C-alpha positions in Angstrom: 73.0 -0.4 28.3 70.1 -0.3 26.0 71.9 -1.9 23.0 72.8 -5.2 25.1 68.9 -5.8 26.1 67.9 -5.4 22.7 70.6 -7.7 21.6 69.4 -10.4 24.3 65.7 -10.0 23.3 66.5 -10.3 20.0 68.7 -13.6 20.7 66.3 -15.3 22.8 63.2 -14.7 20.7 61.3 -12.7 23.3 58.6 -11.3 21.0 58.8 -13.0 17.8 56.1 -15.0 16.2 57.0 -17.9 14.5 61.0 -18.1 14.7 62.4 -21.2 13.6 63.6 -22.2 17.0 59.9 -22.1 18.0 58.5 -23.9 15.3 61.2 -26.4 15.0 59.6 -27.9 18.1 56.2 -27.9 16.6 54.3 -31.0 16.0 53.3 -34.1 17.6 53.1 -37.1 15.8 50.9 -39.5 17.8 48.4 -36.3 17.9 48.7 -36.3 14.2 47.7 -39.8 13.5 44.7 -39.4 16.0 43.4 -36.5 14.2 44.0 -38.1 10.6 42.5 -41.5 12.4 39.3 -39.5 13.3 39.4 -37.4 9.8 39.3 -40.8 7.9 36.5 -42.3 9.9 34.3 -38.7 9.3 35.3 -38.5 5.8 33.8 -42.6 5.6 31.1 -41.2 7.3 30.6 -38.7 4.9 30.9 -40.7 1.7 28.0 -43.0 3.4 25.8 -40.1 3.9 26.2 -39.0 0.2 25.4 -42.1 -1.2 22.2 -43.0 0.8 21.2 -39.4 0.0 21.4 -37.6 3.1 22.9 -34.4 2.3 22.6 -32.5 5.5 24.6 -35.4 7.5 27.0 -35.0 4.9 27.4 -31.6 5.7 27.8 -32.4 9.3 30.4 -34.8 8.7 32.2 -32.5 6.4 32.6 -30.1 9.1 34.2 -33.0 11.6 36.8 -33.9 8.9 37.5 -30.5 8.4 37.9 -29.6 12.2 40.3 -32.9 12.5 42.1 -32.6 9.5 43.1 -28.7 10.7 44.1 -30.5 14.2 46.3 -33.2 12.2 47.9 -30.0 10.4 48.6 -28.6 13.5 50.5 -31.5 15.2 52.2 -32.5 12.0 56.1 -31.5 13.1 57.9 -28.7 11.6 60.3 -28.9 10.1 59.5 -32.3 9.1 61.0 -35.4 6.9 59.0 -35.8 3.6 56.3 -38.0 5.5 55.2 -34.9 7.1 55.5 -32.4 3.8 53.5 -35.2 2.0 50.8 -35.6 4.8 50.7 -31.8 5.2 49.6 -31.4 1.0 47.0 -34.7 1.2 45.4 -33.4 4.5 45.3 -29.9 3.3 43.2 -31.6 0.2 41.4 -33.9 1.9 39.9 -30.3 3.9 39.3 -28.7 0.8 37.7 -31.5 -0.9 35.7 -31.8 2.1 34.7 -28.2 2.2 33.5 -28.3 -1.6 31.5 -31.5 -0.5 29.4 -29.5 2.0 29.1 -26.2 -0.1 27.5 -29.0 -2.6 25.5 -30.5 -0.3 24.1 -27.2 1.1 23.3 -26.6 -2.5 21.5 -29.7 -2.9 23.7 -31.7 -5.5 23.7 -35.1 -4.3 26.1 -36.5 -7.1 28.9 -33.8 -6.7 29.0 -33.5 -3.1 29.7 -37.5 -2.8 32.3 -36.8 -5.4 34.0 -34.8 -3.6 33.4 -36.6 -0.2 35.0 -39.5 -2.3 38.1 -37.6 -3.3 38.2 -36.0 0.3 38.2 -39.8 2.0 41.5 -40.7 -0.7 43.4 -37.8 0.1 42.3 -38.4 4.2 43.8 -42.0 3.4 46.9 -41.2 2.1 47.4 -38.7 4.5 46.9 -41.0 7.4 49.4 -43.1 5.9 51.9 -40.5 6.0 51.0 -39.5 9.4 51.7 -43.4 10.5 55.3 -42.9 9.0 56.1 -39.8 11.3 
């Protein structure tokens, strides 16, 4: 009796975390697109703030880029097609560049922060194009 229950629990995936069956249904392309669009908008603002020398505003926008990037990555379907994989790579890089921009903005390095902000915007745009193709 105990063996049968154990087999049923294993077969249904009760208690498992992140099984392929659970992950196969993950993701909502519409949410991924919406987050990616907001991420691009925040990244544009981040670049504008950097060009104008408003480093505190740049750091605040970087937090928005990071938040929307993580939201978009959570919404990308898994397992996905080529666009899902490419979107994840671009969104991850955009988040990393935004974090770098924020770090340099907090240290007062306007040129370096703006450079990372521009890279973040570039990756966010590419991520959005892949999210739109999902």
